[in-house]
Structures are given as structure tokens and as C-alpha cells.
VEXTIZA-738222 format. One record per atom (N, C-alpha, C): x, y, z; residue in one letter. Coordinates in steps of 0.2 Angstrom, whole numbers, plus 5000, padded with zeros to 4 digits. Layout:
BEGIN
XYZA...
This chain:
BEGIN
521247945285M520847915280M520247905281M519847925285G519147925286G518847865289G519247825290R519147745291R518647735298R519147785303F518847785310F518847845312F518547855318E518447915322E519047955324E519547875328Y520047915330Y520747855329Y521347895327R521747855326R522447895330R522847845335Y523347865338Y524047885336Y524147965337F524847975334F525447975338F526047945338N526447945344N526947985343N526648045341G527248095338G527748095335G527648035330V528048035324V527848025318V527247965319E526847945313E526147915316E525647925313W525047885313W525147815316W524847785320T524847715322T524347665319T524247625320S523747575320S523247565325S523247595331D522747605336D522147645334D521647625335V521047655330V520447665337V519947695335A519447685340A518747705336A518047685337V517547695335V516947675340V516747745342N516047745346N516447715354N517147735354G517347735361G517747655362G517647615356Q518047545355Q518547545352Q519047525355R519747515352R519847455349R520147465342Y520447425338Y521147435335Y521147375333V522047385330V521847375321V522047425317D521847415310D522747395307D522647395302A523047365299A523747425296A524347405296P524747465296P524747515291P525047575294I524947635289I525247635282I525847595282S526147575276S525647545271S525447485274Q525147435270Q524347475267Q524147525271L523647575270L523647615264L524247655265M524547705260M524647665251M524947605252E524947555245E524147565243E523647555247Q523147525242Q522747605240Q523047655242V522647725240V522947745233V522447745229P522747755222P523247825220P523747825217K524047865217K523847925211K523847985212R523648035208R523948045202R523948045196R524248065191R524548115190R525148125188P525348195187P525148225183P525048305183P524748345177P525148345169P524748335165R525248345159R524648395154R524348435157G524048485152G524448525149G525048545151I525448585146I525648545140I525848485141A525948435135A525448435131A524748425134V524248415129V524248475125V524248535129A524048585125A524548615119A525348575121S525648605114S525448555109S525248485111F525048445104F524548475101F523848485105I523248535103I523548595097I523948635100T524048705098T524548685091T524948635091G525448615085G524948585080G524448535081A524048515077A523548565073A523248605078S522948665075S523148705070S523948735071A524148755067A524448725060A524448675060V524748615055V523948645049V523448625053A522848615049A522648675046A522848735049L522448795047L523048845045L523648835045G524348855042G524248885035G523748845031W523848865024W523248905022W522748925027V522248955026V522349035025V522249065018P522349155018P522049185024P522549215027F522449275032F522349235040F522049175040I522149145048I522749115048I523349105044F523949075044F524249125050F524049185051V524349225056V524349205062V523549175064L523249145070L523849095071L523849045065A524148975065A524948975068A525349055065V526049065068V525949075076V525549115078A525649115085A525549045087A525049015086A524848945089A525348905088A525848905083A526448855082A527048885088A527148945087I527648965093I527348955101I526548945101A526448925109A526548855107A526448815103A526548745105A527348735104A527748765102L528548755104L528648765112L528348835114V528448855120V528148795126V527548765122L527348735128L527648665129L527948655121G528148585121G528748595127G529148635126I529748625131I529548635137I529148675139L528748665146L528448585148L528148585143G528048495144G528348455146G529148465141L529548415143L529848405150L529948485153Q530248485158Q529948485165Q529048465163S528548435168S528648365167S528848335162A528848265161A529248235164A530048265164S530548255169S530548245175S529948285178R529948285185R529548245187R529148215182N528448165185N528648095179N529248075179D529447995177D529148005169D529048045166G529148055158G528348055158G527948065161Y527048085160Y527048135156Y526648125151G526648175147G527248185142G527548145141R528248175137R527948155128R527548125128G527348095122G527048175119G526448175122F526248235118F526648305118F527248305123A527548365122A527948365116A528248295115V528848295109V528348305103V527748265102T527348275096T527248365095T527148395101G526848465100G527648495096G528248485101L528748515097L528748495088L528748425089V528948405081V528448445076V527848465078L527248485074L527448565073L527748595078A527748675078A528248695072A528848665071P529048695065P528848675058P528548615058V528148585052V527648655051V527148665056A526748725056A526848775053A527548805055L527848855052L527948855046L528248785042V528248785035V527648795031V527148765035V526548765031V526248845031V526448875037C526148945036C526648975032C527248975030V527449015023V526949005018V526948945017G526548945010G525848975012G525548975017G524849015018G525049085019G525549125019F525749185017F525849195010F526049145007F526049164999F525549154995F524949114998F524249094997F523849164997F524049195003T523749245006T523949325000T524449314999R524649364994R524249354988R524449294985A523949284980A523149304978A522849284984V522049314984V522049374985V522649414989V522449494988V522449514982V522949494979R523449534971R522749504967R522449454966E521849434964E521249474964E520949484971F520449524973F520649604970F521249634972R521449704970R521449704964R521649644958D521649654951D520949654951D520549634952F519649634949F519349694952F519549714958I519249784960I519449834958I520149834955E520449904953E520749874946E520549874943P520749854934P521349904932P521549934937G521949984933G521750054929G522250114929P521950164922P521650134918P521150174915H520850164908H520350214904H520250214900E519750274897E519250234894E518450254895L517950194893L517550264889L517350234884V516850264879V516150234879V515850264879V515050224878V514750274872V514650224867D514350274863D513550274864D513150324862Q512450344865Q512050364857Q511650354857P511050324861P511050234860P510850214863C510750134864C510450124857C510550084854S510150044848S509649994850S508949984849L508549954850L508249914843L508249864843E507949834836E507849764837E507349734835N507149654834N507249624841N506849674846G506849644853G507449644857G508149674854S508549674857S508849744856S509249754864A509549804865A510349804865A510549844862T511249854862T511749904862T512449914866V512549964868V513349954865V513849994862T514449994860T514850044864T515450024864G515950074864G516650054864G517250094867T517850064867T518050084874T518750044875I518950054882I519750044880I520050094883R520750114883R521150104888R521650064887N522250034893N522650094894N522750124900L523150184900L523550144906L523750094906D524350064911D524850034908D525450024910D525949994908D525849934907D525549894907R525349824907R524649804905R524749724903Q524149714900Q523549704905Q522949724902H522349714907H521849674903H521349644908D520749614906D520149664910D519649674907Y518949714908Y518449664908Y517949694913R517449664914R516849734914R516449744910I516049814910I515349794910I514949814916F514449794918F513849854916F513549834913V513049884909V512149854912V511949914914D511149924913D510649944909D510349904906F509749944901F509049944905F508950014903D508150034907D507750074902D506950064903D506650094900D506150134904D505850174902N505250224906N504650194910N504650124907S504050084913S504350054917S505050054918G505350014924G505549954923G505549934916Q505849874913Q506649864915Q507049844917S507849844918S508149764916S508549774911R509149704910R509949724914R510149684914S510949704917S511349654911S512049664908S512349624905S513149644907S513549594906T514249604908T514749574902T515249604901V515449604894V516249594896V516649554894A517249554895A517749574890A518249604889V518549644885V519349614889V519649554884L520449534887L520949554882L521349544886D522049544883D522149614880D521849684883V522149734881V522749764883V523249774878N523949794879N524049864881N524749894885P524749964886P524550014879P524150064881D523950124876D523650084870D523350024871E522850014865E522250014868E521850034862T521050034863T520649984860T520149954863A519849904861A518949904861A518649884855P518049874856P517749844860P517049854862W516749804865W515949824864W515349784864S514749764863S514249724867S513749754870S513449714875S512749704874S512249674872S511649654870S511249624876S510549634876V510049594880V509449594876V509049554877A508349544875A507949604878A507549644874F507349694877F506549704872F506149714877D505549704872D505049784874D505649834876G505249904878G505249944872G505050004870D504950054864D505550104866D506050114871T506450144871T506750134877T507450134877V508050094881V508550144883V508750144889E509350184890E509850154894E510550154889C511150114893C511550144897C511650124903T512250144907T512650094909T513250114909V513950064912V513950084920V513850034923T513850054931T514650024934T514949984931D515549954934D515949944929D516549944931V517349914926V517649884931V517649814930F518049774936F518549734931F519049724934G519549674931G519449604929G519949554927P519749494927P519549454935P519049404934P518749384941P519449354943P519449344951P519849304954P519949234952P520549224951F520649154949F520349124943F520049164939G519749144934G519049124935G518649144939I517949124941I517649154938I517049114934D516749154930D516249194934D516049234932Q515549284936Q514849294934Q514649234929G514049224926G513849284923G
């Protein structure tokens, strides 16, 4: 125990006979000394890891795309929880609470992840419909009209799909002096094989104007106004 330079060993156990600098002493019984030594706590890292991964999976399971990582975390929490219980049973139940909590959180996290899966599907569908508005035919009437400080372009858009669509038409207005304006016009509820008119105007103080449709998108994701 490092309290003396020497301690006598009788072939069976360490005795109370000790020495320091050649002087012999009688120490307290070994059994009494061992009781004074603080016991080392058994490890519970696996049980704690089960709790942390389970809680993280519950917190992140609903997040689109991140739910995949949450599924892995939930499975890890389940495995670690089982291992944590086995470790606790060998160490007088030390760490059992964390292990049990991790096991309870794991199935809850998997349920949350199911919601995250459907949320991800909805996000993907919304952005796909925005980026890919479906087959259509766009007609732009040329030339643009410029009157009373306002530039206007008109046209039509035909829905070639077999379901109803909304469209966002992006138009650039330019003149030969480098002046440029942009505008977005919404064309809503265009039925299959139906043609809808559209018109876009901006304030413009140039003498000439050229109008160009730069993009056609679908409805903004989750109805977010594109401004």
C-alpha cells in the first residue's frame, strides 16, 4: 500500500510486520486497512452510451434526412442497453437505470423516425414539384410593350401533364444601356391540357426593352412565398 518500505509476507498473506529505515513496527491488520481503501466503482459507460444514443435518436428522428442516422442511433441504443443490463447484473445493478432508460427510448425513437421518414417524403415531393413543374408549353408574346414607364410581357402556358399544376414564371427585362429588372408571375390551378394566359410588368424608365423568360418552376415548397 506504499505506507512502509517493507512488509512481511508469510507465504499466505501480508502480515502487520513492517519496517522503515531498518526500524520494525507493527501495523494495523491488513483486513482493516483494506476496508479503508475506497472501492473502485464498476464501469457503466455502456449503459450511459445507451441512454445518450437513445435520447439523441428521439430528438433527431423527426428531422428530414437526418432520421436515417437516428434509426442507426436507436438500434445502437437497443444493443447497448442490453449489454448495459448484462454489465449491471454483474456489478450489483450499477448503471441499470441508464441501460433501462436507453432500452425504453430506443423503440420510442424508432416511432419518431417513422414520422421523420414521411416528413422526408413530403419535403422531397414539395421540392421536386417546385423544381420540376411537369410537362408544359410556354408561349411568350414578342415584342414586349413599353408604355408610361412600365414594361409588360404577356403569353400563355399550357399544361401537358395529366394532373393540375401551378407555375411560377421568372422574367428578365433588359435594355441596351444595361438596365435590368426581374419579375415573377404565378399562374395557378392550370388543369390538364388547359392553356392559361399570364402577364408580367415592371417599372422601367428605358427607351427600349427586351423580355426573356429565364425559368419556369412549380409551386413554392409548403406554400412559402418566393417574394
